[in-house]
C-alpha positions as CSV (number, residue, x, y, z in Angstrom):
1,X,0.7,56.4,18.5
2,X,-1.6,57.3,15.6
3,X,-0.4,54.3,13.6
4,X,-0.8,52.0,16.7
5,X,-4.5,53.0,17.1
6,X,-5.0,52.5,13.3
7,X,-3.5,49.0,13.5
8,X,-5.6,48.1,16.6
9,X,-8.8,49.3,14.8
10,X,-7.9,47.3,11.7
11,X,-7.2,44.2,13.8
12,X,-10.6,44.4,15.6
13,X,-12.5,45.0,12.3
14,X,-10.9,41.9,10.8
15,X,-11.8,39.9,13.9
16,X,-15.4,41.0,13.8
17,X,-15.6,40.3,10.1
18,X,-14.3,36.8,10.6
19,X,-16.8,36.2,13.5
20,X,-19.7,37.4,11.3
21,X,-18.5,35.0,8.5
22,X,-18.4,32.1,11.0
23,X,-21.9,33.0,12.4
24,X,-23.4,33.2,8.9
25,X,-21.9,29.8,8.0
26,X,-23.2,28.4,11.3
27,X,-26.8,29.4,10.6
28,X,-26.4,28.1,7.1
29,X,-25.1,24.7,8.2
30,X,-27.8,24.5,10.9
31,X,-30.5,25.1,8.2
32,X,-31.6,28.4,9.7
33,X,-31.7,30.1,6.3
34,X,-33.6,33.2,7.5
35,X,-30.8,34.2,9.9
36,X,-28.1,33.0,7.4
37,X,-29.7,35.2,4.7
38,X,-29.5,38.3,6.8
39,X,-25.9,37.6,7.9
40,X,-24.7,36.9,4.3
41,X,-26.5,40.0,3.0
42,X,-24.5,42.1,5.5
43,X,-21.3,40.4,4.5
44,X,-22.0,40.9,0.8
45,X,-22.6,44.6,1.4
46,X,-19.1,44.8,3.0
47,X,-17.5,42.8,0.2
48,X,-19.7,43.0,-2.9
49,X,-17.1,41.2,-5.1
50,X,-17.0,38.1,-2.9
51,X,-18.6,35.4,-5.0
52,X,-18.9,33.0,-2.1
53,X,-21.0,35.4,-0.1
54,X,-23.1,36.0,-3.2
55,X,-23.6,32.3,-3.8
56,X,-24.6,31.7,-0.2
57,X,-27.0,34.6,-0.3
58,X,-28.7,33.2,-3.4
59,X,-28.8,29.7,-1.8
60,X,-30.6,31.2,1.2
61,X,-33.2,32.9,-1.1
62,X,-33.8,29.7,-2.9
63,X,-34.1,27.7,0.3
64,X,-36.7,30.2,1.5
65,X,-38.4,30.0,-1.9
66,X,-37.8,33.7,-2.5
67,X,-37.1,33.0,-6.2
68,X,-38.1,36.5,-7.4
69,X,-35.6,38.1,-5.0
70,X,-32.9,35.6,-6.2
71,X,-33.6,36.3,-9.9
72,X,-33.4,40.1,-9.3
73,X,-30.1,39.7,-7.4
74,X,-28.6,37.4,-10.1
75,X,-29.7,39.8,-12.9
76,X,-28.3,42.8,-11.1
77,X,-24.9,41.0,-10.6
78,X,-24.9,40.0,-14.3
79,X,-25.4,43.6,-15.3
80,X,-22.4,44.6,-13.1
81,X,-19.9,41.8,-13.7
82,X,-21.0,40.2,-17.1
83,X,-20.0,36.7,-15.9
84,X,-21.2,33.7,-18.0
85,X,-21.6,31.5,-14.9
86,X,-24.4,33.7,-13.7
87,X,-26.5,32.5,-16.6
88,X,-26.2,29.0,-15.0
89,X,-27.3,30.5,-11.7
90,X,-30.3,32.2,-13.4
91,X,-31.2,29.0,-15.2
92,X,-31.0,27.0,-12.0
93,X,-33.3,29.5,-10.3
94,X,-35.9,28.8,-13.0
95,X,-35.3,25.0,-12.7
96,X,-36.2,25.2,-9.0
97,X,-39.5,26.7,-10.0
98,X,-40.1,23.8,-12.5
99,X,-39.8,26.3,-15.4
100,X,-37.7,23.9,-17.5
101,X,-38.0,26.0,-20.7
102,X,-36.5,29.1,-19.2
103,X,-33.9,27.0,-17.4
104,X,-32.8,25.4,-20.6
105,X,-32.7,28.8,-22.4
106,X,-30.2,30.2,-19.9
107,X,-28.1,27.0,-19.8
108,X,-27.8,27.1,-23.6
109,X,-26.9,30.8,-23.5
110,X,-24.1,29.8,-21.1
111,X,-22.8,27.3,-23.6
112,X,-23.0,29.9,-26.3
113,X,-20.8,32.2,-24.2
114,X,-18.1,29.5,-24.3
115,X,-18.2,29.4,-28.1
116,X,-17.5,33.1,-28.1
117,X,-14.9,33.0,-25.3
118,X,-13.5,29.5,-24.5
119,X,-11.7,30.8,-21.5
120,X,-15.1,31.2,-19.7
121,X,-15.4,27.4,-19.7
122,X,-13.8,27.1,-16.3
123,X,-16.3,29.2,-14.4
124,X,-19.3,28.0,-16.4
125,X,-18.4,24.3,-16.1
126,X,-17.8,24.7,-12.4
127,X,-21.2,26.3,-12.0
128,X,-22.9,23.4,-13.8
129,X,-21.0,20.8,-11.8
130,X,-21.9,22.5,-8.5
131,X,-25.6,22.3,-9.5
132,X,-25.1,18.6,-10.4
133,X,-25.9,19.4,-14.0
134,X,-23.2,16.9,-15.1
135,X,-24.3,16.6,-18.8
136,X,-24.1,20.4,-19.2
137,X,-20.7,20.4,-17.4
138,X,-19.5,17.9,-19.9
139,X,-21.0,19.8,-22.8
140,X,-19.1,22.9,-21.5
141,X,-15.7,21.1,-21.9
142,X,-16.7,19.7,-25.3
143,X,-17.8,23.1,-26.6
144,X,-14.5,24.7,-25.5
145,X,-12.5,21.9,-27.2
146,X,-14.4,22.4,-30.4
147,X,-13.2,26.0,-30.5
148,X,-9.8,25.5,-28.9
149,X,-8.6,21.9,-29.6
150,X,-5.3,22.6,-27.7
151,X,-7.2,22.7,-24.4
152,X,-6.9,19.5,-22.4
153,X,-9.8,18.5,-20.2
154,X,-9.4,14.7,-20.4
155,X,-9.0,14.2,-16.6
156,X,-12.0,16.4,-15.7
157,X,-14.2,14.9,-18.5
158,X,-13.3,11.3,-17.4
159,X,-14.5,12.2,-13.9
160,X,-17.8,13.6,-15.3
161,X,-18.3,10.4,-17.4
162,X,-17.9,8.5,-14.1
163,X,-20.5,10.6,-12.4
164,X,-22.9,9.9,-15.3
165,X,-22.2,6.2,-15.0
166,X,-20.7,6.0,-18.4
167,X,-17.7,3.9,-17.2
168,X,-16.6,2.9,-20.8
169,X,-16.1,6.6,-21.8
170,X,-14.5,7.3,-18.4
171,X,-12.0,4.5,-18.9
172,X,-11.3,5.6,-22.5
173,X,-10.8,9.2,-21.5
174,X,-8.6,8.4,-18.5
175,X,-6.4,6.1,-20.6
176,X,-6.1,8.7,-23.4
177,X,-4.9,11.2,-20.8
178,X,-2.5,8.7,-19.2
179,X,-0.8,8.0,-22.5
180,X,-0.7,11.6,-23.6
181,X,0.6,12.8,-20.2
182,X,2.4,9.9,-18.4
183,X,3.2,12.2,-15.5
184,X,-0.5,12.0,-14.6
185,X,-0.6,8.2,-14.6
186,X,-0.4,7.8,-10.9
187,X,-3.4,10.0,-10.1
188,X,-5.4,8.3,-12.9
189,X,-4.5,4.9,-11.5
190,X,-5.7,6.1,-8.1
191,X,-9.0,7.0,-9.6
192,X,-9.3,3.7,-11.5
193,X,-8.3,1.7,-8.4
194,X,-11.1,3.4,-6.4
195,X,-13.6,2.3,-9.0
196,X,-12.1,-1.2,-9.1
197,X,-12.4,-1.5,-5.3
198,X,-15.6,0.4,-4.4
199,X,-18.0,0.6,-7.4
200,X,-20.9,-1.7,-7.6
201,X,-20.7,-1.9,-11.4
202,X,-19.7,-5.5,-11.9
203,X,-18.5,-5.0,-15.5
204,X,-16.0,-2.3,-14.7
205,X,-12.9,-4.5,-14.1
206,X,-13.6,-6.5,-17.3
207,X,-14.2,-3.3,-19.3
208,X,-10.9,-1.8,-18.1
209,X,-9.0,-5.1,-18.7
210,X,-10.3,-5.3,-22.3
211,X,-9.5,-1.7,-23.0
212,X,-5.9,-2.2,-21.8
213,X,-5.5,-5.4,-23.8
214,X,-6.8,-3.8,-27.0
215,X,-4.4,-0.8,-26.6
216,X,-1.5,-3.2,-25.9
217,X,-2.3,-5.1,-29.1
218,X,-2.8,-2.1,-31.3
219,X,0.1,-0.1,-29.9
220,X,3.3,-2.0,-29.1
221,X,4.4,0.7,-26.7
222,X,5.5,-0.9,-23.4
223,X,3.4,1.7,-21.6
224,X,0.4,-0.5,-22.0
225,X,2.2,-3.6,-20.8
226,X,3.1,-1.6,-17.7
227,X,-0.5,-0.5,-17.3
228,X,-1.7,-4.1,-17.6
229,X,0.8,-5.2,-15.0
230,X,-0.5,-2.5,-12.7
231,X,-4.1,-3.8,-13.3
232,X,-3.2,-7.4,-12.5
233,X,-1.4,-6.3,-9.3
234,X,-4.6,-4.6,-8.2
235,X,-6.4,-7.9,-8.8
236,X,-3.5,-9.8,-7.0
237,X,-3.0,-11.8,-10.1
238,X,0.8,-11.7,-9.9
239,X,1.5,-14.4,-12.4
240,X,-0.4,-12.4,-15.1
241,X,1.4,-9.2,-14.0
242,X,4.7,-11.1,-14.4
243,X,3.9,-11.9,-18.0
244,X,3.5,-8.2,-18.7
245,X,6.7,-7.3,-16.8
246,X,8.6,-9.9,-18.9
247,X,7.3,-8.3,-22.1
248,X,8.5,-4.9,-20.9
249,X,11.9,-6.2,-19.9
250,X,12.4,-8.0,-23.3
251,X,11.9,-4.7,-25.1
252,X,13.6,-2.6,-22.6
253,X,16.2,-4.7,-20.6
254,X,17.5,-1.8,-18.5
255,X,16.2,-2.8,-15.1
256,X,14.7,-5.7,-13.2
257,X,13.7,-3.6,-10.2
258,X,10.0,-3.6,-11.0
259,X,10.0,-7.4,-11.4
260,X,11.8,-7.8,-8.1
261,X,9.1,-5.5,-6.5
262,X,6.5,-7.8,-8.0
263,X,8.1,-10.8,-6.3
264,X,7.9,-9.0,-2.9
265,X,4.1,-8.3,-3.5
266,X,3.6,-12.0,-4.3
267,X,5.4,-13.0,-1.1
268,X,3.3,-10.6,0.9
269,X,0.1,-12.3,-0.5
270,X,1.7,-15.8,0.2
271,X,1.7,-16.6,-3.6
272,X,5.0,-18.4,-3.0
273,X,5.2,-20.4,-6.2
274,X,4.7,-17.3,-8.4
275,X,7.3,-15.5,-6.3
276,X,9.8,-18.3,-6.8
277,X,9.3,-18.2,-10.6
278,X,9.7,-14.4,-10.6
279,X,12.9,-14.5,-8.5
280,X,14.3,-17.3,-10.7
281,X,13.8,-15.0,-13.7
282,X,15.6,-12.2,-12.0
283,X,18.6,-14.4,-11.1
284,X,18.9,-15.7,-14.6
285,X,18.9,-12.2,-16.2
286,X,20.9,-10.0,-13.9
287,X,24.6,-9.5,-13.2
288,X,23.8,-6.7,-10.8
289,X,25.1,-7.7,-7.3
290,X,22.5,-5.8,-5.3
291,X,19.6,-7.3,-7.3
292,X,21.2,-10.8,-7.0
293,X,21.5,-10.5,-3.3
294,X,18.0,-9.1,-2.9
295,X,16.5,-11.9,-5.0
296,X,18.3,-14.5,-2.9
297,X,17.1,-12.8,0.3
298,X,13.5,-13.0,-1.0
299,X,14.0,-16.7,-1.9
300,X,15.2,-17.5,1.6
301,X,12.1,-15.7,3.0
302,X,9.9,-18.1,1.0
303,X,12.0,-21.2,1.9
304,X,12.1,-20.4,5.6
305,X,8.4,-19.7,5.7
306,X,7.6,-23.2,4.3
307,X,10.6,-25.1,5.9
308,X,10.2,-28.0,8.3
309,X,12.8,-28.7,11.0
310,X,14.6,-31.3,8.9
311,X,15.3,-28.6,6.3
312,X,16.9,-26.1,8.7
313,X,20.5,-27.3,8.6
314,X,20.5,-27.3,4.7
315,X,19.1,-23.7,4.6
316,X,21.7,-22.4,7.0
317,X,24.5,-24.0,4.9
318,X,23.0,-22.5,1.8
319,X,23.1,-19.0,3.3
320,X,26.6,-19.5,4.6
321,X,27.7,-20.6,1.1
322,X,26.3,-17.4,-0.5
323,X,28.0,-15.3,2.1
324,X,31.3,-17.0,1.3
325,X,30.7,-16.5,-2.4
326,X,29.7,-12.8,-2.2
327,X,31.6,-11.8,0.9
328,X,30.6,-10.4,4.3
329,X,30.1,-6.8,3.0
330,X,27.5,-4.0,2.9
331,X,26.0,-5.6,-0.2
332,X,25.2,-8.8,1.7
333,X,23.7,-7.2,4.8
334,X,20.2,-8.6,4.1
335,X,21.6,-12.2,3.9
336,X,23.6,-11.6,7.1
337,X,20.4,-10.5,9.0
338,X,18.4,-13.3,7.6
339,X,20.9,-15.9,8.8
340,X,21.1,-14.2,12.2
341,X,17.3,-14.4,12.6
342,X,17.2,-18.0,11.3
343,X,19.9,-19.1,13.8
344,X,18.1,-17.5,16.7
345,X,14.4,-18.3,16.0
346,X,14.7,-21.5,14.0
347,X,17.9,-23.3,15.1
348,X,17.6,-21.9,18.7
349,X,21.1,-20.5,18.6
350,X,20.6,-16.9,19.6
351,X,24.2,-16.3,20.6
352,X,25.4,-17.3,17.1
353,X,22.9,-14.9,15.6
354,X,24.1,-12.1,17.8
355,X,27.7,-12.7,16.8
356,X,26.8,-12.3,13.2
357,X,24.9,-9.0,13.9
358,X,27.8,-7.6,16.0
359,X,30.1,-8.3,13.0
360,X,27.6,-6.6,10.7
361,X,27.6,-3.5,12.9
362,X,31.4,-3.2,12.4
363,X,30.8,-2.5,8.7
364,X,30.5,1.1,7.4
365,X,26.7,1.2,7.7
366,X,24.5,4.2,6.9
367,X,21.8,5.2,9.4
368,X,19.1,3.0,7.9
369,X,21.3,0.0,7.6
370,X,22.5,0.4,11.2
371,X,18.8,0.6,12.3
372,X,18.1,-2.7,10.4
373,X,20.9,-4.5,12.2
374,X,20.0,-3.1,15.6
375,X,16.4,-4.1,15.1
376,X,17.5,-7.7,14.5
377,X,19.7,-7.5,17.5
378,X,16.8,-6.2,19.6
379,X,14.5,-9.0,18.3
380,X,17.0,-11.6,19.4
381,X,17.5,-10.0,22.8
382,X,13.7,-10.1,23.2
383,X,13.8,-13.7,22.2
384,X,16.2,-14.3,25.0
385,X,13.9,-12.6,27.5
386,X,16.5,-9.7,27.9
387,X,13.6,-7.2,27.8
388,X,15.5,-4.1,29.0
389,X,18.3,-4.6,26.6
390,X,15.9,-5.0,23.8
391,X,14.0,-1.8,24.8
392,X,17.3,0.1,24.8
393,X,18.0,-1.0,21.2
394,X,14.5,-0.2,20.0
395,X,14.7,3.3,21.7
396,X,18.0,4.0,19.9
397,X,16.4,3.3,16.6
398,X,13.4,5.6,17.5
399,X,15.8,8.4,18.5
400,X,18.2,8.1,15.6
401,X,15.5,8.0,12.8
402,X,12.6,10.0,14.1
403,X,9.4,9.8,12.0
404,X,10.9,7.2,9.6
405,X,8.9,4.0,9.1
406,X,11.6,2.0,10.7
407,X,11.3,4.2,13.8
408,X,7.6,3.5,14.0
409,X,8.3,-0.2,13.6
410,X,10.8,0.0,16.5
411,X,8.1,1.8,18.6
412,X,5.6,-1.0,17.9
413,X,8.1,-3.6,18.9
414,X,8.9,-1.7,22.1
415,X,5.2,-1.6,22.9
416,X,5.0,-5.3,22.3
417,X,8.0,-5.9,24.6
418,X,6.1,-4.1,27.4
419,X,3.0,-6.1,26.6
420,X,5.0,-9.4,26.8
421,X,6.3,-8.3,30.2
422,X,2.7,-7.6,31.4
423,X,3.2,-3.8,31.6
424,X,-0.2,-3.3,30.0
425,X,-0.6,0.4,31.1
426,X,2.5,1.5,29.3
427,X,2.0,-0.8,26.3
428,X,-1.6,0.5,25.8
429,X,-0.4,4.1,25.8
430,X,2.2,3.3,23.1
431,X,-0.3,1.3,21.0
432,X,-2.8,4.2,21.3
433,X,-0.2,6.6,19.8
434,X,0.8,4.2,17.0
435,X,-2.9,3.8,15.9
436,X,-2.3,6.9,13.8
437,X,1.0,5.8,12.3
438,X,1.4,6.6,8.6
439,X,2.1,3.0,7.7
440,X,-1.2,1.1,7.6
441,X,0.2,-2.3,8.7
442,X,1.7,-0.7,11.8
443,X,-1.4,1.3,12.6
444,X,-3.6,-1.9,12.2
445,X,-1.3,-3.9,14.4
446,X,-1.3,-1.2,17.1
447,X,-5.1,-0.9,17.0
448,X,-5.4,-4.7,17.4
449,X,-3.3,-4.7,20.5
450,X,-4.8,-1.6,21.9
451,X,-8.3,-3.1,21.7
452,X,-7.1,-6.4,23.1
453,X,-5.8,-4.7,26.2
454,X,-8.7,-2.3,26.7
455,X,-11.4,-4.9,26.1
456,X,-9.9,-7.4,28.5
457,X,-9.1,-4.8,31.1
458,X,-12.7,-3.7,31.2
459,X,-13.8,-7.3,31.5
460,X,-11.2,-8.3,34.1
461,X,-9.7,-5.5,36.1
462,X,-7.1,-7.9,37.5
463,X,-6.0,-8.7,33.9
464,X,-5.4,-12.3,34.9
465,X,-6.6,-13.8,31.6
466,X,-4.7,-11.1,29.6
467,X,-1.4,-12.0,31.4
468,X,-1.9,-15.6,30.4
469,X,-2.7,-14.6,26.8
470,X,0.4,-12.3,26.6
471,X,2.5,-15.3,27.7
472,X,1.0,-17.3,24.8
473,X,1.8,-14.5,22.4
474,X,5.3,-14.4,23.7
475,X,5.7,-18.1,23.0
476,X,4.5,-17.5,19.5
477,X,7.0,-14.7,19.1
478,X,9.8,-17.2,20.1
479,X,8.5,-19.6,17.5
480,X,7.6,-22.1,20.2
481,X,4.3,-23.0,18.5
482,X,3.4,-26.2,20.3
483,X,3.9,-24.6,23.7
484,X,1.8,-21.7,22.6
485,X,-1.0,-24.1,21.6
486,X,-1.0,-25.6,25.0
487,X,-1.0,-22.1,26.6
488,X,-4.0,-21.0,24.6
489,X,-5.8,-24.2,25.2
490,X,-5.3,-23.7,28.9
491,X,-6.8,-20.2,28.7
492,X,-9.9,-21.7,27.0
493,X,-10.3,-24.1,29.9
494,X,-9.7,-21.6,32.6
495,X,-11.6,-18.7,31.2
496,X,-14.4,-20.3,29.3
497,X,-17.2,-17.9,28.2
498,X,-15.1,-14.8,29.2
499,X,-14.0,-11.9,27.0
500,X,-10.6,-13.4,26.2
501,X,-12.2,-16.6,24.6
502,X,-12.8,-15.2,21.1
503,X,-9.3,-13.8,20.5
504,X,-7.8,-17.0,22.0
505,X,-9.7,-19.1,19.4
506,X,-8.5,-16.7,16.7
507,X,-4.9,-17.2,17.8
508,X,-5.3,-21.0,17.8
509,X,-6.9,-20.9,14.4
510,X,-3.9,-19.0,12.8
511,X,-1.4,-21.4,14.4
512,X,-3.3,-24.4,13.0
513,X,-3.4,-22.7,9.6
514,X,0.3,-22.2,9.6
515,X,0.8,-25.9,10.5
516,X,-1.5,-27.0,7.6
517,X,-4.1,-28.3,10.0
518,X,-7.0,-26.6,8.2
519,X,-9.9,-28.5,9.7
520,X,-8.7,-27.7,13.2
521,X,-8.3,-24.1,12.2
522,X,-11.9,-24.1,10.8
523,X,-13.1,-25.5,14.1
524,X,-11.7,-22.5,16.0
525,X,-13.2,-20.0,13.6
526,X,-16.6,-21.7,13.6
527,X,-16.6,-21.5,17.4
528,X,-16.2,-17.7,17.1
529,X,-18.9,-17.4,14.5
530,X,-21.3,-19.5,16.4
531,X,-20.7,-18.3,20.0
532,X,-19.1,-14.9,19.7
533,X,-21.2,-13.2,17.0
534,X,-20.8,-9.8,18.7
535,X,-17.1,-10.0,19.1
536,X,-14.8,-7.7,17.0
537,X,-13.1,-10.8,15.6
538,X,-16.1,-12.4,13.8
539,X,-15.3,-10.8,10.5
540,X,-11.8,-12.2,10.6
541,X,-13.1,-15.6,11.5
542,X,-15.5,-15.5,8.6
543,X,-12.8,-14.4,6.1
544,X,-10.2,-16.9,7.3
545,X,-12.7,-19.7,7.1
546,X,-13.7,-18.7,3.6
547,X,-10.1,-18.6,2.5
548,X,-9.5,-22.1,3.9
549,X,-12.6,-23.5,2.2
550,X,-11.7,-21.8,-1.1
551,X,-8.0,-22.2,-1.4
552,X,-7.0,-25.1,0.9
553,X,-9.9,-27.5,0.9
554,X,-11.1,-26.6,-2.6
555,X,-14.7,-26.2,-1.5
556,X,-15.8,-22.9,-3.1
557,X,-19.5,-23.4,-2.4
558,X,-18.8,-23.4,1.3
559,X,-16.7,-20.3,1.0
560,X,-19.4,-18.3,-0.8
561,X,-21.9,-17.8,2.1
562,X,-19.0,-16.9,4.4
563,X,-17.8,-14.1,2.0
564,X,-21.5,-13.1,1.7
565,X,-21.9,-12.6,5.5
566,X,-18.9,-10.2,5.5
567,X,-20.5,-8.2,2.6
568,X,-23.9,-7.8,4.2
569,X,-23.0,-7.7,7.9
570,X,-19.5,-6.3,8.2
571,X,-19.1,-3.4,5.7
572,X,-16.6,-1.7,8.0
573,X,-14.3,-4.7,7.9
574,X,-10.8,-4.4,6.4
575,X,-11.6,-7.6,4.5
576,X,-14.8,-6.2,3.0
577,X,-13.5,-5.3,-0.4
578,X,-11.5,-8.5,-0.8
579,X,-14.4,-10.6,0.4
580,X,-16.7,-8.8,-2.2
581,X,-14.3,-9.4,-5.0
582,X,-13.8,-13.1,-4.2
583,X,-17.6,-13.6,-3.7
584,X,-18.2,-12.1,-7.2
585,X,-15.4,-14.4,-8.6
586,X,-17.1,-17.5,-7.1
587,X,-20.5,-16.3,-8.3
588,X,-19.1,-16.2,-11.9
589,X,-19.2,-12.4,-12.4
590,X,-17.3,-11.4,-15.6
591,X,-15.5,-8.5,-14.0
592,X,-13.0,-10.8,-12.3
């Protein structure tokens, strides 16, 4: 009983302590520093060694301009704990009073402490950095290194150089660290990529490119070719990345996997000629069956994307020949599924496609391979308007591979199935959940459909226009593009000026683009820009128009103002960074 009472008392004391902590922080965040000061003083009395409570108490004194009280408290703590970082606190207290001489004196004393005991650098540097005294923070590391050269602060120093705007030293220091400790390359590349994408310093990319080229020339280590390849991938210059990857392979011909991955990236960005060149190199240089099959699969992806109806029979024969050559085995599963899809969606022979998949499912597939085959089967069932059977297949994938990317993909396709059927309530619920999917493409797709349904339900509670639009989307899914065009044109006539108009124009624009009718596509996008400036699709219309002008019609001067509108009016657009980079390129900036 005695121990029970003791435990209860201890529990309530901890609860009260936690509540006092939260209350003090609440006052502090609210800017009520007088009440925050009293609360933190009480907390500090209960836990005098707690540095966070001490720091917040000093902050309150300084916010209330009680500098003498702050100085006395800091000095008292220094006498007790002898910590070098308190010299920074004392110096900063003088700096707030515009007493630069005393501030500098204490900052220099903190640096001297590092000379005597380099291990104090961590606390002292952190104190300088928290006060935004970046040059002193940098000097702290430099001083420690002068005493103990075996210390390594490259990563931290590079970040400080970045904060100071010294991008050249930041790049140099990051690259030194990456080469010395390759295990840190990924986090360093993440930092560099952030600067490449977000920073306004237009010389950054050029400085980084030159630094990498100089290192590759001076040091023949393939490490720098790999880094250059990474750099060009960030810039989506896949042909240049391929040159670097070839240089790596020639010196270290162990694997072509990274080159194959590069081909996939090029395909994703519709740089098909570069992708074909890369895949040709892979096929010339590998005897590995899996790589050979995957390279052929990627090549068919390119061929099918660009094929016209007159090419279909030849493509199907080519796939059949490869399956005869390499066998109907686990290794050729990707080719089997490509042929099944091609038969159903291009040659309009869904039953033949299903026959192939059923034969594939008889192989000894692992869970992921089975999911791929079932996904293709579900897609064909959906093509055939066998909605319930398709939903069952998608559900089986979700159930068997919970939380895997392929399961999220199945969930998205199940939601689209409900959408095609006109069950917008259920579809919307599914899309809402998938907005937070870990895969960005799935999350973006889900968000697009969620907004489509919600916006057009608010505008039209009967969902009449939305039902017609979903029918058009289903025709697109079935690859019946001409019928889809007629359906969307009918929507524009029947629902002119209504909410559905902007997204309908966007759909038509993308169809015309795919068909190579670029002036017709531009006409749809310009209609959105001119008459639906407040619609959520205007940034897409601007970007797609700019891309057509720049890449298809070879009229860069017309593309430039379109990119510019995204930069100044649509900073939250997913196309913002790409639009900014392409605008700089057209303007002639050296960083690109």
